[in-house]
MOPAC internal coordinates of N, CA, C and O (Angstrom, degrees):
PM7 1SCF
backbone

  N    0.0000 0     0.00 0     0.00 0    0    0    0
  C    1.4864 1     0.00 0     0.00 0    1    0    0
  C    1.4852 1   116.14 1     0.00 0    2    1    0
  O    1.2310 1   121.69 1   -16.58 1    3    2    1
  N    1.3234 1   114.38 1   163.42 1    3    2    1
  C    1.4388 1   115.76 1  -171.71 1    5    3    2
  C    1.6385 1   113.51 1   -75.98 1    6    5    3
  O    1.2310 1   120.84 1   144.78 1    7    6    5
  N    1.2631 1   116.00 1   -35.22 1    7    6    5
  C    1.4004 1   111.13 1   178.45 1    9    7    6
  C    1.5824 1   117.94 1  -122.86 1   10    9    7
  O    1.2310 1   125.13 1  -143.13 1   11   10    9
  N    1.2612 1   107.75 1    36.87 1   11   10    9
  C    1.5487 1   112.85 1  -172.43 1   13   11   10
  C    1.4729 1   108.94 1   -80.00 1   14   13   11
  O    1.2310 1   124.52 1   -34.51 1   15   14   13
  N    1.3063 1   108.94 1   145.49 1   15   14   13
  C    1.5353 1   116.63 1  -177.45 1   17   15   14
  C    1.5557 1   109.47 1   -65.33 1   18   17   15
  O    1.2310 1   121.64 1    -2.77 1   19   18   17
  N    1.3050 1   114.47 1   177.23 1   19   18   17
  C    1.3874 1   118.83 1  -176.82 1   21   19   18
  C    1.5962 1   109.04 1   -71.12 1   22   21   19
  O    1.2310 1   119.56 1   151.97 1   23   22   21
  N    1.2403 1   118.45 1   -28.03 1   23   22   21
  C    1.4475 1   116.10 1  -177.79 1   25   23   22
  C    1.5593 1   108.58 1   -95.76 1   26   25   23
  O    1.2310 1   120.74 1   -66.40 1   27   26   25
  N    1.3448 1   116.19 1   113.60 1   27   26   25
  C    1.4825 1   127.24 1  -174.02 1   29   27   26
  C    1.6063 1   111.49 1   -58.12 1   30   29   27
  O    1.2310 1   122.28 1   157.79 1   31   30   29
  N    1.2628 1   113.23 1   -22.21 1   31   30   29
  C    1.4901 1   117.47 1   179.07 1   33   31   30
  C    1.4649 1   111.04 1   -78.20 1   34   33   31
  O    1.2310 1   116.90 1   150.75 1   35   34   33
  N    1.1928 1   123.50 1   -29.25 1   35   34   33
  C    1.3880 1   127.37 1  -175.00 1   37   35   34
  C    1.5455 1   109.68 1   -91.78 1   38   37   35
  O    1.2310 1   119.56 1   -58.95 1   39   38   37
  N    1.3401 1   118.44 1   121.05 1   39   38   37
  C    1.3874 1   124.50 1  -176.69 1   41   39   38
  C    1.5581 1   101.41 1  -122.04 1   42   41   39
  O    1.2310 1   122.63 1   -81.94 1   43   42   41
  N    1.3558 1   112.57 1    98.06 1   43   42   41
  C    1.3808 1   117.25 1  -173.78 1   45   43   42
  C    1.4984 1   114.90 1   -72.68 1   46   45   43
  O    1.2310 1   119.79 1    -3.55 1   47   46   45
  N    1.3179 1   118.00 1   176.45 1   47   46   45
  C    1.4655 1   121.19 1   176.17 1   49   47   46
  C    1.5860 1   107.72 1   -68.11 1   50   49   47
  O    1.2310 1   122.63 1   137.17 1   51   50   49
  N    1.3858 1   112.57 1   -42.83 1   51   50   49
  C    1.4322 1   117.66 1   177.09 1   53   51   50
  C    1.5571 1   110.29 1   -60.01 1   54   53   51
  O    1.2310 1   118.22 1   137.81 1   55   54   53
  N    1.2759 1   121.00 1   -42.19 1   55   54   53
  C    1.4971 1   121.10 1   178.46 1   57   55   54
  C    1.5353 1   109.72 1   -60.57 1   58   57   55
  O    1.2310 1   121.19 1   140.59 1   59   58   57
  N    1.4082 1   115.33 1   -39.41 1   59   58   57
  C    1.4281 1   124.35 1   178.98 1   61   59   58
  C    1.5741 1   110.74 1   -61.32 1   62   61   59
  O    1.2310 1   124.07 1   137.79 1   63   62   61
  N    1.2895 1   109.79 1   -42.21 1   63   62   61
  C    1.4922 1   115.08 1  -171.00 1   65   63   62
  C    1.5868 1   103.46 1   -73.21 1   66   65   63
  O    1.2310 1   118.05 1   137.50 1   67   66   65
  N    1.4267 1   121.31 1   -42.50 1   67   66   65
  C    1.3478 1   125.89 1  -179.79 1   69   67   66
  C    1.6073 1   109.13 1   -59.59 1   70   69   67
  O    1.2310 1   122.03 1   134.37 1   71   70   69
  N    1.2833 1   113.71 1   -45.63 1   71   70   69
  C    1.3911 1   121.45 1   177.03 1   73   71   70
  C    1.5470 1   118.20 1   -54.93 1   74   73   71
  O    1.2310 1   124.19 1   134.49 1   75   74   73
  N    1.3506 1   109.57 1   -45.51 1   75   74   73
  C    1.5506 1   121.35 1   174.98 1   77   75   74
  C    1.5111 1   109.85 1   -64.10 1   78   77   75
  O    1.2310 1   122.17 1   133.87 1   79   78   77
  N    1.3138 1   113.45 1   -46.13 1   79   78   77
  C    1.5553 1   116.67 1  -175.55 1   81   79   78
  C    1.5591 1   104.51 1   -69.80 1   82   81   79
  O    1.2310 1   116.99 1   140.02 1   83   82   81
  N    1.3015 1   123.34 1   -39.98 1   83   82   81
  C    1.4104 1   122.24 1  -178.79 1   85   83   82
  C    1.4949 1   110.81 1   -59.40 1   86   85   83
  O    1.2310 1   122.36 1   134.44 1   87   86   85
  N    1.4451 1   113.08 1   -45.56 1   87   86   85
  C    1.4257 1   120.16 1   179.44 1   89   87   86
  C    1.5225 1   114.25 1   -67.38 1   90   89   87
  O    1.2310 1   120.07 1   144.43 1   91   90   89
  N    1.2987 1   117.48 1   -35.57 1   91   90   89
  C    1.4331 1   119.61 1   173.37 1   93   91   90
  C    1.5413 1   116.62 1   -62.85 1   94   93   91
  O    1.2310 1   124.24 1   138.13 1   95   94   93
  N    1.4195 1   109.47 1   -41.87 1   95   94   93
  C    1.4597 1   116.56 1   175.51 1   97   95   94
  C    1.4593 1   110.36 1   -62.75 1   98   97   95
  O    1.2310 1   118.73 1   141.44 1   99   98   97
  N    1.2351 1   120.03 1   -38.56 1   99   98   97
  C    1.5170 1   122.74 1  -177.09 1  101   99   98
  C    1.6395 1   110.35 1   -68.44 1  102  101   99
  O    1.2310 1   125.20 1   141.51 1  103  102  101
  N    1.3346 1   107.61 1   -38.49 1  103  102  101
  C    1.4762 1   114.49 1  -179.61 1  105  103  102
  C    1.6007 1   107.74 1   -67.03 1  106  105  103
  O    1.2310 1   121.61 1   135.92 1  107  106  105
  N    1.3603 1   114.52 1   -44.08 1  107  106  105
  C    1.4557 1   119.10 1  -174.28 1  109  107  106
  C    1.6004 1   105.38 1   -66.83 1  110  109  107
  O    1.2310 1   118.93 1   140.85 1  111  110  109
  N    1.3134 1   119.64 1   -39.15 1  111  110  109
  C    1.4155 1   123.84 1  -176.67 1  113  111  110
  C    1.4983 1   107.00 1   -68.85 1  114  113  111
  O    1.2310 1   118.51 1   142.16 1  115  114  113
  N    1.3748 1   120.45 1   -37.84 1  115  114  113
  C    1.4422 1   119.70 1   174.24 1  117  115  114
  C    1.4204 1   114.90 1   -64.63 1  118  117  115
  O    1.2310 1   119.90 1   138.29 1  119  118  117
  N    1.3435 1   117.79 1   -41.71 1  119  118  117
  C    1.4667 1   122.94 1   174.49 1  121  119  118
  C    1.5198 1   112.52 1   -61.70 1  122  121  119
  O    1.2310 1   119.90 1   139.03 1  123  122  121
  N    1.3397 1   117.80 1   -40.97 1  123  122  121
  C    1.3385 1   124.89 1  -178.31 1  125  123  122
  C    1.7368 1   105.80 1   -66.50 1  126  125  123
  O    1.2310 1   122.75 1   142.30 1  127  126  125
  N    1.1907 1   112.34 1   -37.70 1  127  126  125
  C    1.5025 1   115.56 1  -178.01 1  129  127  126
  C    1.5733 1   109.95 1   -73.61 1  130  129  127
  O    1.2310 1   120.54 1   141.07 1  131  130  129
  N    1.3686 1   116.58 1   -38.93 1  131  130  129
  C    1.3968 1   122.11 1   175.40 1  133  131  130
  C    1.5451 1   108.43 1   -64.27 1  134  133  131
  O    1.2310 1   119.75 1   135.09 1  135  134  133
  N    1.2264 1   118.07 1   -44.91 1  135  134  133
  C    1.4716 1   117.99 1   176.82 1  137  135  134
  C    1.4429 1   109.64 1   -60.38 1  138  137  135
  O    1.2310 1   116.88 1   128.92 1  139  138  137
  N    1.3236 1   123.53 1   -51.08 1  139  138  137
  C    1.4409 1   129.46 1  -179.52 1  141  139  138
  C    1.5664 1   108.46 1   -59.00 1  142  141  139
  O    1.2310 1   118.26 1   136.57 1  143  142  141
  N    1.2567 1   120.92 1   -43.43 1  143  142  141
  C    1.4759 1   123.07 1   168.93 1  145  143  142
  C    1.4421 1   116.55 1   -53.47 1  146  145  143
  O    1.2310 1   119.69 1   129.67 1  147  146  145
  N    1.2621 1   118.20 1   -50.33 1  147  146  145
  C    1.3677 1   129.72 1   179.06 1  149  147  146
  C    1.5720 1   107.31 1   -56.35 1  150  149  147
  O    1.2310 1   121.49 1   125.23 1  151  150  149
  N    1.2961 1   114.75 1   -54.77 1  151  150  149
  C    1.4905 1   124.67 1   178.06 1  153  151  150
  C    1.5684 1   110.45 1   -51.27 1  154  153  151
  O    1.2310 1   123.75 1   127.31 1  155  154  153
  N    1.3103 1   110.41 1   -52.69 1  155  154  153
  C    1.5551 1   116.12 1  -177.46 1  157  155  154
  C    1.4965 1   107.89 1   -68.61 1  158  157  155
  O    1.2310 1   116.49 1   147.98 1  159  158  157
  N    1.2495 1   124.29 1   -32.02 1  159  158  157
  C    1.5441 1   122.75 1   175.70 1  161  159  158
  C    1.4891 1   113.41 1   -67.46 1  162  161  159
  O    1.2310 1   123.22 1   143.12 1  163  162  161
  N    1.3512 1   111.43 1   -36.88 1  163  162  161
  C    1.4047 1   116.32 1   171.07 1  165  163  162
  C    1.5032 1   118.26 1   -62.28 1  166  165  163
  O    1.2310 1   122.24 1   136.40 1  167  166  165
  N    1.2177 1   113.31 1   -43.60 1  167  166  165
  C    1.4062 1   123.56 1  -179.57 1  169  167  166
  C    1.5845 1   112.00 1   -71.61 1  170  169  167
  O    1.2310 1   120.25 1   140.34 1  171  170  169
  N    1.3184 1   117.13 1   -39.66 1  171  170  169
  C    1.4497 1   121.20 1   171.22 1  173  171  170
  C    1.4877 1   110.57 1   -59.71 1  174  173  171
  O    1.2310 1   121.33 1   140.34 1  175  174  173
  N    1.3659 1   115.06 1   -39.66 1  175  174  173
  C    1.5512 1   112.46 1  -178.18 1  177  175  174
  C    1.5375 1   107.83 1   -72.83 1  178  177  175
  O    1.2310 1   119.93 1   148.81 1  179  178  177
  N    1.3781 1   117.73 1   -31.19 1  179  178  177
  C    1.4908 1   117.73 1   175.79 1  181  179  178
  C    1.5152 1   109.18 1   -64.97 1  182  181  179
  O    1.2310 1   118.46 1   137.08 1  183  182  181
  N    1.2726 1   120.54 1   -42.92 1  183  182  181
  C    1.3247 1   122.37 1   179.05 1  185  183  182
  C    1.5734 1   116.45 1   -61.76 1  186  185  183
  O    1.2310 1   123.70 1   141.03 1  187  186  185
  N    1.3411 1   110.50 1   -38.97 1  187  186  185
  C    1.5148 1   118.07 1   179.90 1  189  187  186
  C    1.5872 1   103.19 1   -71.39 1  190  189  187
  O    1.2310 1   117.37 1   139.04 1  191  190  189
  N    1.2237 1   122.62 1   -40.96 1  191  190  189
  C    1.5094 1   120.06 1   177.27 1  193  191  190
  C    1.6286 1   108.60 1   -62.54 1  194  193  191
  O    1.2310 1   120.72 1   140.15 1  195  194  193
  N    1.2814 1   116.22 1   -39.85 1  195  194  193
  C    1.4783 1   115.92 1   176.22 1  197  195  194
  C    1.5550 1   113.47 1   -63.54 1  198  197  195
  O    1.2310 1   124.42 1   138.91 1  199  198  197
  N    1.3069 1   109.13 1   -41.09 1  199  198  197
  C    1.5835 1   112.58 1   177.67 1  201  199  198
  C    1.5535 1   111.02 1   -63.72 1  202  201  199
  O    1.2310 1   121.45 1   140.69 1  203  202  201
  N    1.3881 1   114.83 1   -39.31 1  203  202  201
  C    1.4906 1   110.54 1   174.78 1  205  203  202
  C    1.5285 1   117.96 1   -61.16 1  206  205  203
  O    1.2310 1   122.52 1   140.65 1  207  206  205
  N    1.3868 1   112.79 1   -39.35 1  207  206  205
  C    1.4555 1   119.63 1   177.58 1  209  207  206
  C    1.4698 1   106.65 1   -59.80 1  210  209  207
  O    1.2310 1   119.69 1   130.92 1  211  210  209
  N    1.3172 1   118.20 1   -49.08 1  211  210  209
  C    1.5647 1   119.51 1  -173.91 1  213  211  210
  C    1.4919 1   108.64 1   -68.40 1  214  213  211
  O    1.2310 1   117.32 1   145.89 1  215  214  213
  N    1.2755 1   122.71 1   -34.11 1  215  214  213
  C    1.4121 1   126.57 1   173.10 1  217  215  214
  C    1.5529 1   109.47 1   -58.67 1  218  217  215
  O    1.2310 1   119.61 1   130.05 1  219  218  217
  N    1.3629 1   118.36 1   -49.95 1  219  218  217
  C    1.3803 1   123.93 1  -177.99 1  221  219  218
  C    1.5215 1   108.52 1   -59.94 1  222  221  219
  O    1.2310 1   120.83 1   135.30 1  223  222  221
  N    1.4394 1   116.01 1   -44.70 1  223  222  221
  C    1.4523 1   115.96 1  -177.51 1  225  223  222
  C    1.3160 1   112.51 1   -68.49 1  226  225  223
  O    1.2310 1   116.91 1   145.28 1  227  226  225
  N    1.4813 1   123.49 1   -34.72 1  227  226  225
  C    1.3456 1   123.64 1   174.11 1  229  227  226
  C    1.4867 1   116.77 1   -61.35 1  230  229  227
  O    1.2310 1   121.75 1   138.99 1  231  230  229
  N    1.3351 1   114.25 1   -41.01 1  231  230  229
  C    1.5664 1   122.55 1   179.00 1  233  231  230
  C    1.4008 1   105.05 1   -57.19 1  234  233  231
  O    1.2310 1   118.99 1   130.44 1  235  234  233
  N    1.3451 1   119.53 1   -49.56 1  235  234  233
  C    1.4925 1   125.06 1  -175.37 1  237  235  234
  C    1.4641 1   108.53 1   -62.67 1  238  237  235
  O    1.2310 1   118.81 1   134.23 1  239  238  237
  N    1.3871 1   119.88 1   -45.77 1  239  238  237
  C    1.4764 1   122.03 1   178.39 1  241  239  238
  C    1.4435 1   111.32 1   -65.02 1  242  241  239
  O    1.2310 1   116.53 1   144.32 1  243  242  241
  N    1.3460 1   124.20 1   -35.68 1  243  242  241
  C    1.3684 1   124.82 1   174.33 1  245  243  242
  C    1.4822 1   113.07 1   -63.61 1  246  245  243
  O    1.2310 1   120.41 1   140.28 1  247  246  245
  N    1.3504 1   116.83 1   -39.72 1  247  246  245
  C    1.4466 1   125.50 1   178.51 1  249  247  246
  C    1.4887 1   106.23 1   -63.05 1  250  249  247
  O    1.2310 1   118.84 1   130.58 1  251  250  249
  N    1.3171 1   119.82 1   -49.42 1  251  250  249
  C    1.4063 1   122.91 1  -174.94 1  253  251  250
  C    1.5758 1   108.81 1   -64.22 1  254  253  251
  O    1.2310 1   120.88 1   137.77 1  255  254  253
  N    1.4227 1   115.92 1   -42.23 1  255  254  253
  C    1.4158 1   115.50 1  -178.65 1  257  255  254
  C    1.5746 1   114.37 1   -64.30 1  258  257  255
  O    1.2310 1   123.90 1   142.87 1  259  258  257
  N    1.3603 1   110.13 1   -37.13 1  259  258  257
  C    1.4969 1   116.22 1   175.49 1  261  259  258
  C    1.4907 1   112.48 1   -66.76 1  262  261  259
  O    1.2310 1   119.43 1   147.07 1  263  262  261
  N    1.2800 1   118.69 1   -32.93 1  263  262  261
  C    1.4725 1   115.99 1   176.02 1  265  263  262
  C    1.5408 1   114.52 1   -73.11 1  266  265  263
  O    1.2310 1   122.84 1   147.43 1  267  266  265
  N    1.3859 1   112.16 1   -32.57 1  267  266  265
  C    1.3979 1   119.71 1   175.88 1  269  267  266
  C    1.5542 1   108.28 1   -63.54 1  270  269  267
  O    1.2310 1   120.42 1   129.91 1  271  270  269
  N    1.3212 1   116.81 1   -50.09 1  271  270  269
  C    1.4324 1   123.73 1  -179.45 1  273  271  270
  C    1.5117 1   106.51 1   -52.31 1  274  273  271
  O    1.2310 1   121.63 1   128.61 1  275  274  273
  N    1.3535 1   114.49 1   -51.39 1  275  274  273
  C    1.5041 1   118.85 1  -176.97 1  277  275  274
  C    1.5594 1   111.22 1   -55.86 1  278  277  275
  O    1.2310 1   122.79 1   138.27 1  279  278  277
  N    1.3113 1   112.26 1   -41.73 1  279  278  277
  C    1.5578 1   118.26 1   177.48 1  281  279  278
  C    1.4766 1   112.51 1   -59.52 1  282  281  279
  O    1.2310 1   121.17 1   133.82 1  283  282  281
  N    1.3412 1   115.36 1   -46.18 1  283  282  281
  C    1.5260 1   125.26 1  -179.97 1  285  283  282
  C    1.5208 1   107.41 1   -62.72 1  286  285  283
  O    1.2310 1   120.20 1   140.06 1  287  286  285
  N    1.4028 1   117.23 1   -39.94 1  287  286  285
  C    1.4599 1   117.34 1  -179.61 1  289  287  286
  C    1.4262 1   113.42 1   -65.97 1  290  289  287
  O    1.2310 1   121.98 1   143.93 1  291  290  289
  N    1.4420 1   113.82 1   -36.07 1  291  290  289
  C    1.5163 1   119.47 1  -177.88 1  293  291  290
  C    1.5053 1   111.05 1   -74.67 1  294  293  291
  O    1.2310 1   120.06 1   148.54 1  295  294  293
  N    1.3247 1   117.50 1   -31.46 1  295  294  293
  C    1.4701 1   124.78 1   171.99 1  297  295  294
  C    1.5426 1   113.68 1   -63.36 1  298  297  295
  O    1.2310 1   124.81 1   136.21 1  299  298  297
  N    1.4346 1   108.36 1   -43.79 1  299  298  297
  C    1.4447 1   113.65 1  -175.73 1  301  299  298
  C    1.5792 1   108.10 1   -70.82 1  302  301  299
  O    1.2310 1   122.43 1   147.44 1  303  302  301
  N    1.2886 1   112.95 1   -32.56 1  303  302  301
  C    1.5247 1   117.21 1  -179.25 1  305  303  302
  C    1.5823 1   107.46 1   -65.80 1  306  305  303
  O    1.2310 1   120.58 1   137.42 1  307  306  305
  N    1.3280 1   116.49 1   -42.58 1  307  306  305
  C    1.4439 1   122.38 1   175.85 1  309  307  306
  C    1.5390 1   112.12 1   -62.23 1  310  309  307
  O    1.2310 1   120.16 1   139.29 1  311  310  309
  N    1.2618 1   117.29 1   -40.71 1  311  310  309
  C    1.4881 1   119.12 1  -177.78 1  313  311  310
  C    1.4546 1   107.24 1   -68.76 1  314  313  311
  O    1.2310 1   120.95 1   135.33 1  315  314  313
  N    1.4182 1   115.78 1   -44.67 1  315  314  313
  C    1.5501 1   117.47 1   177.70 1  317  315  314
  C    1.5217 1   113.98 1   -57.60 1  318  317  315
  O    1.2310 1   121.17 1   139.70 1  319  318  317
  N    1.4273 1   115.36 1   -40.30 1  319  318  317
  C    1.4484 1   114.06 1   179.90 1  321  319  318
  C    1.5204 1   111.96 1   -67.51 1  322  321  319
  O    1.2310 1   119.18 1   147.47 1  323  322  321
  N    1.3571 1   119.17 1   -32.53 1  323  322  321
  C    1.4744 1   124.42 1  -179.92 1  325  323  322
  C    1.4547 1   104.62 1   -69.32 1  326  325  323
  O    1.2310 1   119.09 1   134.48 1  327  326  325
  N    1.4054 1   119.34 1   -45.52 1  327  326  325
  C    1.5174 1   112.96 1  -179.64 1  329  327  326
  C    1.4604 1   111.90 1   -67.49 1  330  329  327
  O    1.2310 1   117.46 1   145.86 1  331  330  329
  N    1.2717 1   122.44 1   -34.14 1  331  330  329
  C    1.5065 1   122.52 1   171.69 1  333  331  330
  C    1.4242 1   113.63 1   -54.42 1  334  333  331
  O    1.2310 1   120.54 1   134.81 1  335  334  333
  N    1.3713 1   116.56 1   -45.19 1  335  334  333
  C    1.5040 1   124.95 1   178.81 1  337  335  334
  C    1.5475 1   105.69 1   -62.41 1  338  337  335
  O    1.2310 1   118.40 1   137.03 1  339  338  337
  N    1.3265 1   120.66 1   -42.97 1  339  338  337
  C    1.3971 1   118.73 1  -168.03 1  341  339  338
  C    1.4673 1   105.65 1   -79.08 1  342  341  339
  O    1.2310 1   118.63 1   147.17 1  343  342  341
  N    1.3907 1   120.22 1   -32.83 1  343  342  341
  C    1.4257 1   117.30 1   179.58 1  345  343  342
  C    1.4681 1   112.63 1   -66.01 1  346  345  343
  O    1.2310 1   119.42 1   144.35 1  347  346  345
  N    1.4257 1   118.72 1   -35.65 1  347  346  345
  C    1.3708 1   119.17 1  -174.90 1  349  347  346
  C    1.6124 1   104.40 1   -77.87 1  350  349  347
  O    1.2310 1   117.07 1   154.90 1  351  350  349
  N    1.3841 1   123.17 1   -25.10 1  351  350  349
  C    1.3993 1   123.31 1   176.01 1  353  351  350
  C    1.4519 1   108.43 1   -69.17 1  354  353  351
  O    1.2310 1   119.90 1   138.14 1  355  354  353
  N    1.3408 1   117.80 1   -41.86 1  355  354  353
  C    1.4412 1   119.05 1   179.72 1  357  355  354
  C    1.5485 1   114.44 1   -69.67 1  358  357  355
  O    1.2310 1   121.29 1   147.32 1  359  358  357
  N    1.3605 1   115.14 1   -32.68 1  359  358  357
  C    1.4624 1   117.62 1   174.04 1  361  359  358
  C    1.4754 1   108.02 1   -66.00 1  362  361  359
  O    1.2310 1   120.33 1   134.92 1  363  362  361
  N    1.2319 1   116.98 1   -45.08 1  363  362  361
  C    1.5703 1   121.03 1  -173.63 1  365  363  362
  C    1.5237 1   104.55 1   -64.67 1  366  365  363
  O    1.2310 1   116.92 1   141.42 1  367  366  365
  N    1.2386 1   123.47 1   -38.58 1  367  366  365
  C    1.4724 1   126.99 1  -179.21 1  369  367  366
  C    1.4800 1   107.69 1   -63.74 1  370  369  367
  O    1.2310 1   121.93 1   131.14 1  371  370  369
  N    1.3058 1   113.92 1   -48.86 1  371  370  369
  C    1.5309 1   117.79 1  -179.79 1  373  371  370
  C    1.5374 1   111.66 1   -59.28 1  374  373  371
  O    1.2310 1   122.56 1   132.85 1  375  374  373
  N    1.4094 1   112.71 1   -47.15 1  375  374  373
  C    1.5349 1   115.18 1  -179.51 1  377  375  374
  C    1.4940 1   109.99 1   -62.53 1  378  377  375
  O    1.2310 1   119.21 1   141.72 1  379  378  377
  N    1.3940 1   119.11 1   -38.28 1  379  378  377
  C    1.4860 1   117.37 1   178.59 1  381  379  378
  C    1.5176 1   113.47 1   -62.86 1  382  381  379
  O    1.2310 1   122.90 1   141.37 1  383  382  381
  N    1.3766 1   112.05 1   -38.63 1  383  382  381
  C    1.3973 1   121.98 1  -175.23 1  385  383  382
  C    1.5454 1   112.26 1   -68.71 1  386  385  383
  O    1.2310 1   123.23 1   140.94 1  387  386  385
  N    1.4237 1   111.42 1   -39.06 1  387  386  385
  C    1.5299 1   118.41 1   175.18 1  389  387  386
  C    1.4878 1   113.30 1   -68.19 1  390  389  387
  O    1.2310 1   121.41 1   138.81 1  391  390  389
  N    1.3546 1   114.91 1   -41.19 1  391  390  389
  C    1.4048 1   119.49 1  -179.46 1  393  391  390
  C    1.6387 1   107.24 1   -68.28 1  394  393  391
  O    1.2310 1   121.40 1   144.13 1  395  394  393
  N    1.3105 1   114.92 1   -35.87 1  395  394  393
  C    1.4929 1   115.11 1   177.43 1  397  395  394
  C    1.4782 1   113.29 1   -66.27 1  398  397  395
  O    1.2310 1   121.47 1   136.01 1  399  398  397
  N    1.2792 1   114.78 1   -43.99 1  399  398  397
  C    1.5833 1   118.26 1   179.20 1  401  399  398
  C    1.6034 1   111.62 1   -63.05 1  402  401  399
  O    1.2310 1   123.29 1   139.89 1  403  402  401
  N    1.4217 1   111.29 1   -40.11 1  403  402  401
  C    1.4561 1   113.10 1  -175.63 1  405  403  402
  C    1.4624 1   107.78 1   -71.00 1  406  405  403
  O    1.2310 1   118.86 1   134.29 1  407  406  405
  N    1.3164 1   119.78 1   -45.71 1  407  406  405
  C    1.4798 1   119.44 1  -179.40 1  409  407  406
  C    1.4591 1   118.48 1   -97.78 1  410  409  407
  O    1.2310 1   119.45 1  -149.68 1  411  410  409
  N    1.3378 1   118.66 1    30.32 1  411  410  409
  C    1.4269 1   121.37 1  -177.85 1  413  411  410
  C    1.4739 1   114.93 1   -67.70 1  414  413  411
  O    1.2310 1   122.11 1   144.79 1  415  414  413
  N    1.2962 1   113.56 1   -35.21 1  415  414  413
  C    1.4701 1   118.42 1   173.80 1  417  415  414
  C    1.5099 1   113.18 1   -58.57 1  418  417  415
  O    1.2310 1   121.41 1   130.78 1  419  418  417
  N    1.3095 1   114.90 1   -49.22 1  419  418  417
  C    1.4132 1   123.72 1  -177.99 1  421  419  418
  C    1.5225 1   109.02 1   -60.95 1  422  421  419
  O    1.2310 1   121.47 1   132.22 1  423  422  421
  N    1.3126 1   114.79 1   -47.78 1  423  422  421
  C    1.5000 1   119.36 1  -175.62 1  425  423  422
  C    1.5367 1   105.93 1   -69.19 1  426  425  423
  O    1.2310 1   118.36 1   137.46 1  427  426  425
  N    1.3267 1   120.73 1   -42.54 1  427  426  425
  C    1.5605 1   115.17 1  -177.21 1  429  427  426
  C    1.5162 1   109.38 1   -69.00 1  430  429  427
  O    1.2310 1   119.68 1   148.39 1  431  430  429
  N    1.3641 1   118.21 1   -31.61 1  431  430  429
  C    1.4989 1   120.23 1  -177.73 1  433  431  430
  C    1.5608 1   107.70 1   -69.46 1  434  433  431
  O    1.2310 1   120.97 1   146.11 1  435  434  433
  N    1.3952 1   115.75 1   -33.89 1  435  434  433
  C    1.3152 1   120.77 1   178.62 1  437  435  434
  C    1.4663 1   115.24 1   -71.19 1  438  437  435
  O    1.2310 1   120.04 1   141.97 1  439  438  437
  N    1.3077 1   117.52 1   -38.03 1  439  438  437
  C    1.4786 1   124.56 1   176.89 1  441  439  438
  C    1.4759 1   110.23 1   -72.14 1  442  441  439
  O    1.2310 1   119.15 1   142.58 1  443  442  441
  N    1.3193 1   119.23 1   -37.42 1  443  442  441
  C    1.5314 1   119.12 1  -172.95 1  445  443  442
  C    1.5977 1   106.07 1   -79.77 1  446  445  443
  O    1.2310 1   116.78 1   149.77 1  447  446  445
  N    1.1805 1   123.74 1   -30.23 1  447  446  445
  C    1.4708 1   122.85 1  -177.63 1  449  447  446
  C    1.4310 1   117.04 1   -81.74 1  450  449  447
  O    1.2310 1   120.10 1   180.00 1  451  450  449

């Protein structure tokens, strides 16, 4: 024991009080630790729940972004197709104009005669 007298057969009132105080402190410490552990477990569960919510939000955000990217790709494809058609229309117009300029004399003489 902590404060026992030299003679191990004698357990004084002081020794008894020291023993009871030490036991009470250990019990209080155990209770405090159990309370702290319970509080920590509650907080850990709260953090886990928050993480689940954040993960769900992130999954939804990722799905939204993927959908938007898909929409942008579709729009880009449509714009590319329109540009291709416009390019061919411009090329066709240039070719017709060039042929007309080159063969204008032939065309005019054919129309006049």
